[in-house]
N, C-alpha and C positions, 0 to 999 in steps of 0.2 A: 604792601608786599615786602616781605623780608628778603634781604640779600644774603646769599650763601657766603659764609666766611669760614675759613679753615684756620686751625691753630698754627699751621705752618706759615701763615701770612703775618704773624706777629713780628714786628721789627724791633731792633735795638732801641730806636727812638720811642717806641711805645712803652718799653720797659723803663726808660728814663722818666717818662711822664707818669707812670704808675708808682714809681719808687724814687721820688725826687731826692730823698735823703742820701741814697746811694750815689746819685749823680753829683750832689753837692760835695760829698766827702771823697769823691774820686775812687770809689770802690768798684772798679771795673770787673774784677773776678767775681764778685758777688752778683753784680748785675747780669753778667754773662750766665751765671748759674741759674738765676731766676728766668732769664730769657729761654734757656733750655727747657725749663719746666713749662713755661708758657707755650712752647711749641710742641709739647708732648700731649698725650691724651688727657692729662690733667688740666691743661689749659691755664688761662689767666686766673681762674678761681683758685686752682691749686697753688699757683705761685703766690697769690695774695694770702692764702691761708698759711703757707709756710712762713712768709715774711711776718705776718701778724703774730704767729706763735713764737717766732724767734725774738720779736720785739718784747713780747710778754716775758720771755725767758732772759731778756736783757743781753742778748748776744746775736748781733746781726753780722758777725764776721762770716767768712766762707765756712769755717768749721761749724759755727752755730747753725747756719742755714742748712748745711749738709746733714748735720745730726738731726735737725728737726724734720727734714724731708724723710730721712730713714725711719724716724720714730712714727711718722704719720703714714708710712707704707707707700710713699711716693717713690717710684723707681727713679733713681738718679740717672739723668741723661748725660 
């Protein structure tokens, strides 16, 4: 039996576990941005896709993540 889970239940600790590089480097603004995407209708998958595309673009700064989300059509939260 599957448990119901809402994207609103994603916590900051979950984002730290998903993106350990951001936590190691102390990039709180970037982690908060991805946390907002995780809690939106795009969910964890959307945040992971934004992060992976930003890594491929070699820019995981806030500006790089923000630009990637906009290019992917993900509404910025």
